[in-house]
N, C-alpha and C positions, 0 to 999 in steps of 0.2 A: 622961560623958553624951554621947550622939550627937545631932547637931543637923541638922535638915532645914529649911533656910531657904526658906520658901514665897514664891515671887516671883509676885505677882499682876500680870499684864500682858495686853495685847491685841495680838498681832502684827497690824499693819495693812499690807496691801499696797495702796498708793494706786492702783496700776495692776496688773492681771494678767489675770483673766478678765473684767474690767470696765474702763471708762475712768476717767480721773482725776476726772470730775465725780461719779461714783458713790463713788469713794474719798473725795472731799471730804465728802460727806454722811455716810459711814460714820465718818469721824474725829469729826465732831460728835456723832453718836449714841453712839459708844463713850466719848468723853470725858464726855458727859452721864451715861451709866450709871456710869462710874467715880466721878464726883462724888456720885451718889446712894448708892453703896455706902459711900463714905467717911463720909457723913452717918449711915448706918444701923449701921455696925460700927466701934466706937471703935478697935479694934486693927488694922484693915485698912490695908495700905500698897499703893499703886499705883505701878508702874514704867512709864515711857514714854520714848521716844526721838524723834528726828527733828524738828529745828527747823521744817522746812517745814510740819508739821501745825499747829504753834502759830501760825505766821503766817496760815494759813488761818482759824483760829478768831479770831485777833485782828482780822482784817479783816471777818469775817462775823458774829461773835457776841461783841461786846466785853464783854457782861455775863458770859458764861461764862468768857471769858478772865480776868476779874478773880477769879472763883471759883477757877480753877486756880492763879492767882498766890498766892492766900491759902493754899491747901493746900500749895503748894511751900514757902512760908515756914514753915508748921507742921512741915515735914519728912515729911509723909505722902504726898505726891505727889513721887516721886523721878525726877529727870532723869538718864538714862543715855545713853551714846552721843552725845557732843556734836557730832554731824555733822548736816548738812542733811537727810540721808536715810540709810537703810541701803542702801549701794550694792553693786553687784558689787565684789568685792575683788581682782580680777585685772586687769580691762580698763582702768579709769581710769588716767591718768598719775599719777606721783608728785605732781605739783603739784596735780592734782585732789583727791587725798586730803588734801593740806594745806588746800585751800580748803574741803573739807567741814568740817574742824575750825575754821578761821579764821572762816568765816561762821556756822557753827552755834554755836560756843562764844560768840562775840561777841553773837549774838542772845540766847542764854540769859542771859548776864551783863547785857545792857542791859535786858531785859524782866523778869527774875526775880531778878537779883542772885546767880545761882549759875552755876557751870560744871560740866560732867559730869566725874566722876572715873573712870568706867568706860566703856571702849569696848564697843560693843554692836552686833553684827551676827549675829543669831541664825539668819537664814535664808539668808545669802549662801553661795555654792556653792564656796568655797575662799578662802584668805587668803594674800596675798603676804607673803613672808618679810621685807620691809623695814618692815612695818606697826608692829612694836614701837617703832622709833625715831620714826615719825610720831605714834603715839599718845602716847608719852612726852613729846614736845616740843609736844603739843597739850593737855597738862594731864591726861592719862589714864594711870594706872599699872597698869590692869587691863583684861582683855578677856574678853568672853563671846561664845561662838559655839556652833553645833551641828553644822554640816557642815564637813568630812566626818565621817561616823560611824565607829564602831569597825571596821566591815567594810570601810571605804575607806581608813583611815589609822590605823596602829597608833601609839598614844601611851603613855607610861609611866604615865599616870593621867588622871583627869578634871581634876585640879588640877596645874598645872605652871608653870614659868617659861618664857616664850617670848622668845628672844633673836634680834635681827637682827645683821647683819654688823658693825655699828659697836660692838656690845656693849650696846646698850640692851636692857633687860629689862622685861617686864610680867608680872604674874601672869595666867594664862589658865585658863579653865574651859570644858570641853566639856559642854554641857547633855545630861543623860541622856534618851534616847528621843524627847522632843518638847518644843517650846516653848509648846504650848497644849493645852488639854483641852476636852472637851465634856461628856459625861455619864458619863465613866468615871474620875473623879478618884481615887476610892478605890483602884482597881486600879493606877493610875499611881503613887500614893504607895507602894504595897507593892512595885512593881517597883523604884522608885528606892531604897527602903530597902536592897535587896540591893547597891546600888552604893556604899554609904557607905564600905566598906573601900577603894575606889579613890579616895577623896577625903579621907583622914585623918579619917574620921568626921564630916566637915562637908560638907554637900551642898546645892546649890541645886536646888529643884524648881519648875519653871515651870508655872503653871496659868492658866486663863482661855480664853474662846472667842477664836479668832484667825483669821488670814489675811484674812478679810473683816471683821475687827474684832469687837467684842462685849465682850470683857473678862471679868473675874471675875463670876460670877453669885451670887445668894443661895445657891443650892444648893451651889456650890463652897465658899463660906465656911462654911456650916453643916457640910458634910462635913469640912472641915479641923478645925473645933472638936470634932466628934464623934470622929474617928479619933485625934486627939491624946490623948484620954483612955484609949486602948486600947494604946498602943505601949510603955509601960513605960520602957525605957532610952533612948528616942528622943524628942526634943522636936520638934514642928512649930511653927515660929516665923513669924508674919507678918513679912515682912522685905523687904529690897531687896538688889541686888547690892553696893551700897556697904557695907552692914552686913556682908555675907558676907565681902568681901575685907578689911575692917578686922579681922574676927574671925580670919581665917587668916593675918594678917600675921606673927604670932609663929612660924608654920610655915615661913616663907620660906626659911630656911637648909636645910630638909629637902627642899624641892621639887626634883624632877628638872628638867633644863633641856633644852629642845627648840630646836635650831638648824636650822630648816627652814621652807619653805612648809608651810601646812596644806592639803594636797591629797590626793585628788581627789574631787570630787563633780560630776557633770553636765558631763563634758568636752566635750560637744557645744555648750555655751554659748559656747566661745571663738570659734566660727566661724559660728554660725547668725545670720541676718538681717544681711547685709552693709551695708545702708543705714544702720541705726542706729549701727553701729560706725564706718563711715566719717564720718558726721556728728559723732560724738563726737570722733574724732581731729582732724578739721578744726577744729571749734569750739574745742577746747582750745588748739590751737596758734595759731589766729587771735587768740584773746582774750589770750594771753600776749604776742604781738607788739604788739597794740594797747596793752597796758599799758606795755611797754617804751618805745615811741616816744612815747606820751602823757606819760610821765615825763620823757623827754629834752626834748620840746617845751615842757613846762610850765616847766622850769628854764632853757631856752635862749631861747625866743621869747615866753615868758609865755602861750602857748596854754593856756586853762583846762583843767585835768585833768577828764576826764568824770566826772560824778556817777553814771552808770548802769552802771559796769563790774561792780559786784556783782550787778546785776540780770541781766546776761549770764551771770555765773557761776551764779546760782541756777537758771537754766534748764538749763544743762549739768549741774549737780549733781543736779537732780531727775531728769533723764533717765538718770542713772547708777544709779538704783534697780535692784536686782538683777533684777527681772522685766522691766524695760524693756531695759537695755543687754545683758543676757544673751540677748535675743531670744525670750523665752518667753511673751510676752503675746499677746492676741488681735490680729487683723489691724488693726482700726480704731484700736487704741491707738497704732499706729505712725504713723498720720496725725497724731494729737495730738503725738506725740514729734517728728515732722518739723517741725510748726508751731512748737513750743517751741524747737527748735534754730534755726529760722529767726529767731526774735526775738533769740536770743543772737548769732547770726552777723551779723545786721543791726546790732546795737549795736556789736559789735567792728569790723566793716568800716567803719562810719561814723567811729568814733573813730580807727581806724588811719589813715584817709584825712585826717582833720583834722590829725593829728599830722605825717605825712610831708609834707603840702603846706604846713603852717606852716613846717617846716624848709626845704624846697626853695625856698619863696617868699622866704626871707631870705638865700639864697646870692647872693653878688655875681657876676653873670654879665653880661659886657659884650655888647652887640649886635654880631653879625657877620653879614654877608650870607650867605645860603644855609647857615645852621648851625642845628641844633636840639640843645639840651642835654638830656641824659637823666641824671637823678639816681638812682643805685642805692643802696638802703638795705640794710644787713646787720643782721639781728636777733640775731646771735650774738656771743659775747664772744671770738671769735678771728677772724683774717683768713680770708676765704672767697674761693674761686675757683669761680664758678658760671656755669651757662648762663642767659642772659637772652634772652627772645624778645619782640619788640615789633612790633605791627602799625604800619606806617608808610605815608606818603602821605596826602594830604588831612588833614594836621594842621591843624585848623581850616580855613582857606582856603588853606593853603600846600601846594603840590605839590613834592615833592623832585625834583631832577634825576635822570636815569638813573644817572649816575656819582657816587659819593660814597665817603667813607671814614668810619671811626669811630676817634676818638682818645681815649686815656685822659687823665687829669687832667694828665699830664706832657707831653702832645703826641705820645705814641707811637701809631703806627697799630696797631690790633688787627685780627685776622682777623674777618670776618663772613661770613654765608652767607644768601642769599635762600632762604626755604623756603615751603612751601605756606601761603597765608594762610587765616585763619578766615573772613573776609568775602569772599564771591565777587562782587566788584564791580571795575570798572576802577580803576586807579590806587591800589588798596589792596594792599599787600604786607606780608610778614612777614620780619623780619630776626632772626637769631640771632647772638650773640657771647658770648664768655667774659669776664666782669667779675671784677676783683679789688677787694675792698672791705675796708677796715680794720675792726677789732673794734667792734661795736655803734656803727656809724657809717655814713658814706655816701661816695660818690665820684661825680664828675660826668664823664660821657662826652659827646663831641660828635660828632654826625653832620653832616658838612659836604660840600658839593659840591666836586668836583675834576675836572680834565681827565684825570688818570691816577691809578692806585692801584697799590699793591704787590701782588705775587703771593705767596701763602702755600701751603705744602704742605697737601695734603688727606688726609683719611682715605680709604684706598683701598677701594672697595666694588664688588662684583658682586652678582648675585642671591643668591649663597650664601656669600660671604666678605666680611669687613671686617678692616682692619688699620690700626693706628696704630704709633707708635714702640715701644710696650711689648707690645701684645697682638695676636694674630690669632684671630679668631672664625670658625668654620665652621658653617653650618646644614646639617643632613642632609636630602637631598631626600626620603627615604622617611618619616622620622619627624617632620620639621619641628622637631626639637629641636637643641640645640647639640651637635654631634658633637665639637667641639674648641674649647677656650679655652686658648690656649697663651701662656704667659709667656715672651717671647723673651729677656728679660734673665736670668731665673733658669733658663731651659730646663726649665720645669715645665708639664705638662699638668694643668689644674685638675680636669677631670672624668674619671671612670673609664669612663663610658659616656654615651649621649645624655642631655642635661639639658634642663630647662625644658619637658618634655613634660606636657601636661595629662592627668591620669589620673582616671578615673571610678571611684569606689568604691561598692559596695553599702552602703546605710544604711537599714535598716528600723526603726531605733530612734526613740524619740519626740523631741520638740523639744529636750529637755535632753540626749539621749544617755544616758539612764539605763541602767545596767548595762554601759556600754561603757568601754573604756580606749583603744581604737584603732579607726581606720577604715582597714582594710587589705585588705578583700576586693575584689579588682580586678574591675570589671564591663566595662571596656574602656578604650581610649585614643583621644584625638583624632588624626585623621589629616589631614595638610596637603592643602589643595585649591588653594592658591596661595602661592608664595614669590616675592617681588619686591623689587628695590632701589627704595627710595623717595627717599633723599637721599644726596648725596655732595658734600663740600666741605671747606673748611679748618676748620670748626667741628665737624661731626659727619657720620657716615654712619648710614643707617637701612635695615634690611631688615625687611619686613613678612611675617609668616607667618600665613596664615588657615587654621585647622583646624576640622574638623567631627566631631561625634559625634552620631549620630541627628539630632534636630532642633536641636541646640545648636551654637553657633559660638564659637570663641575667636580673637581677633585679637591677636597680640603684635608690637609694633614694637620690634625690638632696636636700640638706639642705642649707638654707639661714638663718644666724643668724641676729638678730636685731642689736647687738652691735659689731659684728666682720665682717671685710671686706674681707671675703674669702668664697668661696662656697665649702662645703664639700659633698662628694659623697660616700655613703656606697654601695658597690657592692657585690652581690651574683651571682656567675656563676654556673650553672649546665651544665657541658660540656660533650657532648656525641659524639664528632666528632673525627676522626682519621686523621693523616697526614695533619693537619691544624695548623695554627697559628692564635691567636685572638689578635687584636689590638683595642685600643680606639683612635679615630682620633680627633685632635684639630687644625683646620685651623685658625690661627690668622690673624688679619687684618693689621699688621704692614709692613712697608717698610724698606729697608736697615737693614735687620734683623741680629741679632747676637745671636748665639746659645751657651749656657753655660751649662755644665754638672757637677754635683758634683761627685768627686772621693774621695777615702779614705783620709781624712784630707786635702782636697783641692778642687780645681775646675779646669776645663780646657775648653777652647773655641774649638769648633769643627766645621768642615765644614758641612753644611746642604745638604748633598748629598744622603740621604736616606739609608746610611749604618747603620747596626745595631751596637749600641754602648752601653757600660755598664754605668750605673749611680748608685748613692747611693740614697739619700733621695729625690732628686729633679733634675729637668731640667728646663731651662729658655730660652725663646726666647723674645728678646726686639728689638725695632726698632723705626722708626719715624712714625708719623701719617700724611699721605697724603702729597701732594706736597706743600701745603700752610701753614703748621704748623711745628714749630720747636720742638714740644713736643717729648720727649722720653717716650715711654710707653712699658710695657712688661707683660708677663704672665709666672708665675712660676707654674709648676705642681709638687705638693708634693705627696709622696706616703709612705705607711707603709709596703710594702712587695714586690715591684717589682724592677728589676734591668736592664731591657732592654728597649731601646727606639730607634726610628729613627726620625730624623728631615730632611725633604726634602722641600725645598722652604719655604713656609709659614706654613707648617703643622707639628705639633708634633704628633707622633704616639707612644703611650705608649704600650709596648708589655706585654700583660696580661698572656699568656700561649702558650706553644707549645705541640703538641700531637703526637710525634713519638713513635716508639717502644722502650721499655726499652733496654738500652745498645745495640742499633743497630749501628753497625759500618760498613760504606761502605768499601769494595765493595759488601758486602752481599746484595742480592736482595730479598726482602720479596715476598712470594707467595700471590697472590691476595686474595684468599679465606681463608687463614689461620687465626686462631684466636690467634693473638699475644697479649701480655700484652701491653697496650697503656698508656702512661704517661698522667697525669692531667685529668683523667676521674672523673666525679662526681662533688660534690659541693666544691667550695672554696670561701672564702670571703677576701676582702681587702678594704682599704679606700684610696681615693685620694682627694686632695684639689686643687682648682683653686685659685691662688693668683694673681689677676690683680694688677698692680702697675704702678704708674707714676715714671719717672726717672728709675734708674738702679735697678737690683736685689739686689745690695749691699745696696742701700738706703732703699729698701723695707724690708731688714733683712730676706731674704728668708731662710738663713741657720737656723735662730732661729725658724721661723714658722715650718720648716720641723722637727726640733728636738722636738717641742711641740707636733706634731702629733705622733712621734715615742716614746717619753718618756712622757706618760700622767701623769697628776697630780694624786696623791694618796689621799685618804681621809679615815677618821675614824669617824664613828658615835659614839660619846662619851657619857659619863654620867657626873655627878657632882662629884667634888673632889677638895681638896686643892692641891696646888702644888707650885713649885718654878719658873715655867716658865710663861711668860705673854701669853696673848691670841693671840698675833701675834708677829712673830720674823723673823729675817733674819740672816743667819750665815756667808755668804760670798757674797760680791757684787763687781762688776767690773764696772769701770766708762767709758769704751769705748765699743761701740756696736759691733765692729768687732773682739773682743777677747772673747773667750768662754771657760769656764771651762768644760772640757770633762770628767775628771775623778777626783775623790776624794776617797782615799783608805788608808788603813793601809800600812805603809812601810813594805817591805818584811822582813827585818832582823833587824830593829831597832825600838825603841819606839817612834813612831811619825806617822804623816800622810804624804802622797804624794798627791800633786795636779798637774794636767796637764792642760795646757791651749794652745790654738792655735789661730793664726790670720787667719781670714776667707776671707779677701777681697784683699789680695796681696798688702798691703801697710804698710810702716813703721809706728809704733805706740808706744807711751809711755802710759802705762796703770797703774792705781792704783787698787790694789786688797786689799779690806778691810775685815779682819776677826775680826771685832770689839768685838765679844763675847769672843774671845780668846786672845785679846790684840795684834794682829799681823797685820801689814800692809806691803805691797810690792809695790814698784814702779819698773816697768819692761819695758825695751826696747825690742820691737819685730821687727824683720825684716819681710819682706813680706812672708806670708804663713809659718811662723815659728812655730814650736812646742816647748814648754818649759815645764820642769818638775822641781818641787821644793820639797825638803824634809823639813817638818816642825816638829822640835822636840817637844815632849810633854812638856819638860822643857823649859819654856819661857825664861830662861836665856841663852839658847844655840842659836846660830845663825841659820837662815834659809839658806839652801844651795841649789843652783841650781845643778842638777845632770843630768845624761843621762836617756834614756828610760828604761834601765835595772837596774836603781837605784844603780849603782856602785859608792858609795860615795868615794872610793879611787881615783876616777877620777872626783871628784866634779869640776864643772866649775866655780861657783861664790859663794862666801859667802855674804849673805845680812844681 
């Protein structure tokens, strides 16, 4: 017998062509309708996701919330997708996906006594290849999706096993045709019947009014009952994804295995609406830093751990809804998104400040005449060497003398440089220096008055050239791009032709970029109008290139550090074009090239075919140098706000922005002379870094460099006081470079901390984690690309326990 499992649902976009307030009301109306249908039809089952919706109902209609709770306990209202919302499944960080499950599943367990078994993202526009591990370790062993469709991604069947790099597998099902129906359910059923052979004669058929909510109608349910009597060898079963996946469990050994991202649908979503994407990246990283230092301060100075960190995460997670973060909602929705990010950023900023100032205030710093202590904090689990910039002068009522030095914690004088200050007032200046700080710790630097200071070699800078001990960079007068980036030690020219040139591409597609795989139709290039040396000194050199295209301007400040072997570029774009895409072009000089993209909690090799692809913090192209050399050399491009890229042949094209109409969906054809609201108009800023490297990106530690750009060191300009803390300290260190601590936070429901680590280079590793300040050590075996989570009780007599991503200690994996 063939089975069609009828999945009654209501796809709810809380934001899209409407604001969240309208979505809020529609959730309540849809849930009320579903409850009424459950009362009217004894065999009807309703499926729903997204913990955020239930919190809305809980806070706004407690009576209906109790009705829903009763139906869940009966098993007729089924919770799927144990995440806070149905997010975009490419752009959020790996840790954001973890928090979707951690906060969502814990909410469902607390309120209803259940957790979701099936991951559920029916409308998201593509799915990152590391999600099987995240789903599996969040309590879900199956996954439902619809996009990309068969015309966008070939798959061996509708039902298959989806495997991530670490070997985690989930059963996956691609929904046929659509996830909701209106008045054509009978036709939909007959179309789906033809798909049974692609799903081992067991198929899920989704029905119900959706997008703006609604859910299954009486007509839907009557139609299913009527059609079921006519199908002969096929049963229509009122059911849920849970029941479907339980039913096909016996087929597991027969299912084909897919080892890949599930792409592509709507490739324009990786780069449209720069502001929401930049706010997402910034808020994710700020909140992670706040958690790390709040955890350290709580165990070190007894600073109370903040109770509102999950509230910050809820705002971030809600804004990761696929029609918000993908940039496809109406214009006013992004005012709401900005405000919600503002709440999350304010919470994180406040708590981060409480934590670092609690720590710096307890450092023992003796009073010295004409000295100011600066405490620099490292949020990473490895030693960092980073640029620090501080506005100085008029520290409270204290005016520093003209001549001073900066010393590290050991009394060594370090180079510094006076640079242009942000505040344009007398006696306020800005100083830059390179700080070295131990892993997940801090170090105290001292700015003190002297009669003489040491001389240090500088970066050599002219209007068109910069040079340090390792590299020489040349800006071309005609193009305004990098005509040469020469590695003097390896005698290698990084670029084949001029690089970092802003290129404008024709882009008449809609907001999603429907029907597009690439944006490669050149409309023109920016031309330089001014190239000028801005800074020269023992810390860094800066050359500013101002370029124009029609009414738009791009300012790129190219920065070369004396002590750091990477080129940093601060970019300011004033964009005034419509129906265009802006890219930055980097043609590398390598042969036999290999292209690698960072994805959430992992990386993937992709074909260099010019198709638009999603990335996280970095993209890398590595290859051989000429016919007569065996050297492997590469270039990693790191960024702090961008998610789209294409690689074609030897050229990396970083996608900066797209400027379609807000929420323009084909087949609507815009009128030529109409004044539509256009996305990404005006000024935006971001930073990228060029990291040339010999050998592979793994050996270059590209992942770490990219995280240093995105989670910057924090600092406090302190004063003198006694304290119990030394002037330099480290709280957690890891002895293998390919394992990174990504999260350190208070445990959800117990007295202790949770640390999360992941392996970055796809190789088996044994790692030692030293928490010497707290008397704890771990020796951990990692599989390739594995994510591991540990609960560390505050009571040192209790064992450390390995747990899953949702911190379910009842299902603890290992006691250490």
